[in-house]
N, C-alpha and C positions, 0 to 999 in steps of 0.2 A: 762420275757415281762408281762407288767401289764396286768392284768387279771379282777379285781374287785376292784370298788371303789363303796362306801356308803358315803356320807354326811350328817349329821341331824344337826339342827343348826347351820349352816356354809354356807357362802355363801347367794346367791339369793332365794334358796330353798333347802329341803331336794331332795336327786337325790338318785338313785341305776344305775349304771352300769355296763355290762360286755361287756369288749373290747374283739374286734379281736386281733387274734396274729401278724396279717399283717398289715394292713391300717385300719385307723379310723380316717373319717372326723367328722368335728363339725361346725355345722352351725348354724345362730341365729342374732339376731338383736344386733348389739350396748349394751352395757351396759347390758346385761342379765347375763352373767358370762362364756364366753369362754376363755380369756386368763385367769381367776381365775380358771379354771378348769386345764389347761396345769401347773399352778403353783402350785395346789395340786397334780398333778400327778408327778412335779417334787420332791417335799418334800416327798410323799410316798416312793420315792425310795432312796432318798440321806440323808432325816431328818435334811435338812437345808435349811430354803428359800432363794432365789438368792440374796434379798439386804441385809438380816444378814450376809453373805458373801463379798459382796461389798456394801458398803453403798454409790457408786455414782450413783448406778442404781435410777430410778424413779417409776418402777413397781417392781413385784415379793416381794411385801412385806408380813408380816404373814399375815396368816388369821385368823381373828378374829370371837367368834359368834355372829349371827346377834339380840338376842334377850336373856332373860335371860335365866336361866336353863342350863341343860346339853348340852355339845356341844360335839360330837363324828367325828372322820373319821376311818374308817375303809376301808381296801384295802388289795389284794392279789396281788403277784408277781410271776414269776419264778424264783428263785435265779438261783446262781451256780450252787448246786447241788439238791436242794428241792425249793417245792410250798412254799410260806408262807402266812400266814394270820397275821394281825397285827389290834390292835384297839387303837386309842391315844385319850383320853381326853384331853378337855382343861381346864387347872388350871387358873384361873383368879388369885389368890394369886401370883402365880409364871409368869404369863403372858407367859404362854408356854404350847404348847402340850406334854403331857407325855403318858409313855408306859411302855414296858418293858425295863428294863436296861440291859444294855451293847451290846456285839456287833449283830448289826442287819444283816438281811442276805444280800447277795453280788448279785445285782441285773445286772451285767454287764459293758457295757460301758453305759453312759445315757449321749445324747446330746440335749440342749434346745437352739432353736433359738427364742427370744422374738423377737417381732413385731417393735421394733424402733432401731433394730440392734445390741443389747447385744446378747451375747454368754454364755451358763454354760455349762462345761464338768464334768461330776462325771466317775472317773478312777477307776477300780476295784484294777490295780495296785498301784496307786498312792494315794488315797482318802479312803481306806480302813482302817480297824482298823489295828492296829500294837501290838503286847506282847512284854512290856519294860520288865528291869530288873524287877525280883523279881516277874515276871508273871503277872505285872499289864497290863489291856489292855485299849489301849488309841485310839481316833480317829487321824488319819493322817490329813493332808490339809482336811478340810470340802470340796472342789471344788474348782474348777476353774472358774471364774465367771468374764466377762467381760463386761465393760460397751460398748457403739457401738465406742468410740474411742481408749480404748484400743484394740478393735480388729486390729485396725491396728498399733498404735503404743508401744503395748506391754503394759504387765499386770507384775506392779512392785510387789515384793514379800515380805512377811512379814518375811520369816523366811530365804529369800535368796534375793539376790539383785533384780533378775527379775525370776517371775514364767513363761512368756512367753515373745520372743522377738516381737511377733507382727507381723502382715500381712508382713510390707514393710520389715523387715529387714531378716525374715527368708524366703519368694519369693527369694529376692537377694542371700543369702548365699546358699538356695538350689539350685538355679540356676547357681550359679558360682561351686559350687561342682558336678553337673550335676551328681548326684545319684539319688537312688533311690525315696528318699523326692521328687526330681523334679518331675521324673518321675511319681508317684502318681498323684502328683498335676495337670500335664498335662492331665493324664486319667479322675481324678474328671471333670475338665473343659470342656474337651470332652463329656462326659456324660450328662451334665449340661447345655452344649451349647441349643440354640434354636432352632437351624435348621442345618439338615447335611452340608447344603451349607453355615452356619456361625457358625464354629467351634471358639470356644473361644483358643487362642495361645497366648501363652507369645511371647513378641517381646523382642527386646535388652536392658539392663540396661541402665540409664541416667542418668542425673541430674536435676530439676527441679529449682533450686536457688541456687544462690552465699552462700544463710545464709541455703542451708539445703545440709548437707554432704553426706545424704546418698543415697545408688545407690537406685532409683527408679525402680522398675517393670515396665512394659509397657505389654499393651494388643493390639494383633495385630486387627484392625477392618476389617469390609468387603469393607471399599472403599480405603482402602491400606495404611493407617496409622498407626501407632503404639503411641499408647494414654496410657502417664503415667497414673498408677491407680490414683493417687491423683485427677485426671482430668477426671476419667470415670463417664458415668453417674450413676444415681441412681439404676436402675436395675442390670445394669454391674457390680457396685461395691456389691449389694446385692448376687447375684450368687457368683463372687470372693471370698466374704467373706464366703460365705458357703464352697465353695469348698476347701478354705483354712484352714478352721478350721476343718472339716473332717478329712483333711490330717495329721494334727499337733496334732488331738487328738489322731489318730490312729498311727502314727510315735512315739509321746512320751509314747505310751501306751505299746508297741512293746518295747519300751527301757526299761521302767521301769521293765517289766515282765522280762526281759533278766537279770537284775541287781538281781531280786530276784529269779532269778531260777524257775519263775513258766511259764505255758504256758498261751500265749494270751487269751481273750476272744473271743467268736466267736456270742456273743447275745451281739445286740443294740437297744436299744431304741431313739427315736428320735423326740421330740415337737418339732414342729414349728407352730409358730403364725403368722398371716396371710401371709400363705404362697405365695398369688399371689402381695405381698406389691412389689411395682415399677415395674410391668414386665409388659412389653407389650404383648399382648392376644395371639400371638404367642408363647410365653414364658409359658405363664399361662397354655396352653394345654399339654406343656411336662414336667413340674416341677415336678407333684407327679409322675410318672412314672421315671424318673428321679434318685428322690431320693431312689426312693426302689431300683434301678441300682447302684448308686454310692457306695454304701458301697462295694458291689459286685465285684467291679473294685480295691476294697484297700484290703479286706479280702474273701479269698476262703472259701466259703462253709456259710457265715455270714447270720444270723438270725434275721433279723430287723424288727421292729414293728415300724411304724410311726402313731403321732397323730397329726393332723393336720388342724388347723380352718384356714376355708377359707370364703370370702365374695362373692367368684367367681362362675359364674355360667360355666364358662370354666374350671375351676377346676372340677367343678363335671362333667361336659361331658365327660371330659378327661379321666377319670376312668371309662368309661362304658365298654367298652372292655376287661378290667381286673376285674373287680370288682368280689367277689366271696364270699357269704354270708356266706359260711365256717370259712373263714381267716378274712372278710373286715366287718366293721361296720360303719353305717351313725348314728349320733348324732343331732337333731334339738333342740335348746334351744327357746322356744316360751313363748311371753308373752300371757297370757290368760285372757280375759277379760269377766266375766260373767255378766248378769242384775244385778243391786243391792249390788253387790260384789267387792270387793278389788280386782284389778288384781292379776296373780300370776305369778309367772314363773316355767317352766314344763321343765324338761329334758327329751326328748323322743327318744328312739331307733325307727328310723322308716325304713320300709323297702325299700330297693334301687330297685327303676323302672328305666329301662332305656328311659330315655324321648327324645333321640335324639338329636333333636334342641335345641340349647343354649337357645331360649327365651322361651321354654317351663321350662329350670329350672328356669329362672325369676319367671315366675307363680307357680312354685313349692311350696312345704312346707318348702323348703329350705329358699327362697326368699320373699313369699307371696306378691309378686307385683301384683296388679291388673290387669295388661298388661306390657308387653315388648316395653311400647312405652314411650312418654315423659307425663308428667302430664297435660300438656295442650291438648294434643291429647286424651288422657284417658279419660279427661271430655266431650270433645265435643264429642265422640263416644259414650259413655253414653246415650248422649242425645239426638244423631241420633239414638241410639237402640231403645230407647223410643218412641221416633214417628214412627218408623217403626213396633212399637207393636200396634200401636192403630189402632182401628176398621175403625174410619174416620179420615184421618191425615188431618190436618190444613197444605193446599200448601202453604200461603205466610209462615207462621212459618218454614215450608221444605226447602222453598227456598232459606232463610235468613242463615238456617244452612246449604247449601250446598254450601254458599261461604265462611263458615268458616272451611268447609271442604277443600275446595279448596285451602285453605290458609294455611293450617296443612298438609294434606298427600301428600305421593308422589302420582306421576302420573299411579303407577302400585302398589301400597296397595290393597290386597285383597278386602278389606271392601267396595270398588268401585262396584263391580259386583252385592251385594247385594242391594247397594243404587241406582244403575242408574237402576238395573231391577225394582224395586217396583218405584221407580218415573216416568221412562217412561211407565210401566203400568198404573198408576193411573193421569199420564198427566202432572204434574209438572214440569216434565224434559223433554227435546226436545232434 
């Protein structure tokens, strides 16, 4: 599990973070470094940037110093047998992050779901170092890193023909075999479903084109049809891809561990960017609890750590019943603007307070909105509040503003109580 991360002269700002062993939520405006933080977390445990492994990625590039001078990354994580502290400095001549030579610690299974649908897997059985003839230690495949298309169509190999068959072929093969892999896939889909009444369930295999010889998996819909996965909605494809890659990573890890004669890991770190991406609100309310539980459906006794980036107030509200300050953490990245000074970015670990109503999360430190309303309504309500605070209210001005309010606010908006009370008391509303 990733425990500690310290950035110096890299990224938008220097930062030091202590992660919870179970759930870590990361919020902040666009462009302040949330995805960058996940890239750093991935590199810290695997020592490879995603785009170094797969050049087809448009994200996951190597981090570089933001200014002149020394740049450092310090981190610690719980390895297979012990906790590890590590410091890496950036070598400008080598354009690389350097540190201790030789075999690094084993962090367990590390999964990274990127915002664009790409995915990365580091497997302790397949991607760790190995000893060759004469005792030389070399790193095996650095990781399995998929572009969005490769998740579905397969990951071509470097040392072999294929590293992964892809979702469509694997799903079809698992379904035909009707063995443990398909059982695990069905279980993962069930856990990740949006509603107990809308369980994601595989349908019959089909063909979608004369020009496509693949057996195409389908998913049953709540309205009775079976939709080919190639035609599924963006939200369903997001969840289906997550379920598939979790199962694929675990199935392949089991096979590799068996070949090596080693025990499987029970330690899983899951990084997920924009966890609510493409998801309906009812799905957003379930996704974090589901991700914490889905590995338990695959791995008995799994120790799962999640680092999730979100822009969703529903996601924040959804964890209120289960958030535990002893095992969980919330990090907020803010742009701080001081008078006569350049704006700066700050990484803050905030105390998690249960706010209940989702609209209160919109106006909290997580999202910093002035109100949970449209910009037009927010502006007119500010003007209305200014009028109500005046000792001597201009009736003509108030009546004109009343017309604007009627065109923007709903009839049951709670602001009407205050507005009408003052207006009727002072005589400019009848």
